[in-house]
C-alpha positions, -999 to 999 in steps of 0.1 A, spaced: -24 -141 161 4 -120 148 -3 -88 129 8 -87 92 16 -56 73 16 -55 35 10 -30 7 -18 -37 -17 -10 -32 -53 -33 -29 -83 -25 -65 -92 -30 -80 -57 -50 -112 -57 -60 -125 -22 -53 -162 -16 -82 -187 -16 -77 -191 21 -80 -153 27 -112 -152 7 -127 -180 27 -117 -164 60 -132 -131 49 -164 -148 38 -167 -165 71 -160 -133 90 -186 -113 70 -213 -137 82 -207 -130 119 -230 -107 138 -212 -79 157 -219 -96 191 -203 -128 179 -169 -111 173 -144 -116 201 -129 -82 209 -114 -92 242 -78 -87 229 -86 -51 217 -76 -25 243 -99 3 253 -86 37 242 -95 71 258 -107 100 237 -73 116 241 -55 84 227 -79 84 198 -71 120 191 -34 113 192 -37 84 168 -58 106 145 -32 134 145 -4 108 139 -23 94 109 -28 128 94 9 137 98 19 103 83 -4 109 53 11 144 48 46 129 48 36 103 22 21 129 0 52 151 -2 62 144 -37 82 164 -62 77 168 -99 104 151 -119 111 152 -156 127 124 -175 135 120 -212 126 86 -226 123 70 -260 88 73 -275 85 35 -275 92 33 -238 66 60 -231 41 41 -252 49 9 -233 44 26 -199 11 43 -210 -2 8 -221 -7 1 -183 -35 27 -184 -46 51 -158 -21 51 -129 9 42 -149 30 70 -133 21 56 -99 34 22 -111 66 39 -122 70 56 -89 65 24 -69 90 6 -91 116 33 -85 109 32 -48 114 -6 -48 146 -2 -68 161 17 -39 159 -15 -18 176 -36 -46 209 -20 -57 216 -51 -78 188 -39 -101 207 -6 -107 240 -25 -113 223 -44 -142 217 -10 -159 251 5 -155 
């Protein structure tokens, strides 16, 4: 089976198929799980992966403070999303980098 990578967002809703698969997996005992396709890692390899993950996390956390002037109604609208609205704004801006056509609509 191929590995899939995706980013969970606050509004993520797993499909019915995913929920059924997770429910079935949760009923398996440890000894019933086929781990034959999972390689054995040495302590040194685990340590390398741990250090890589720590470094990756540090890179993702390097954020700068940024100030922006917006109309009061726009700020009120964003705040209506509740706790985490600035994270939503940040993800939207990150996504906009991948879609230059979005920016062209605003020029």
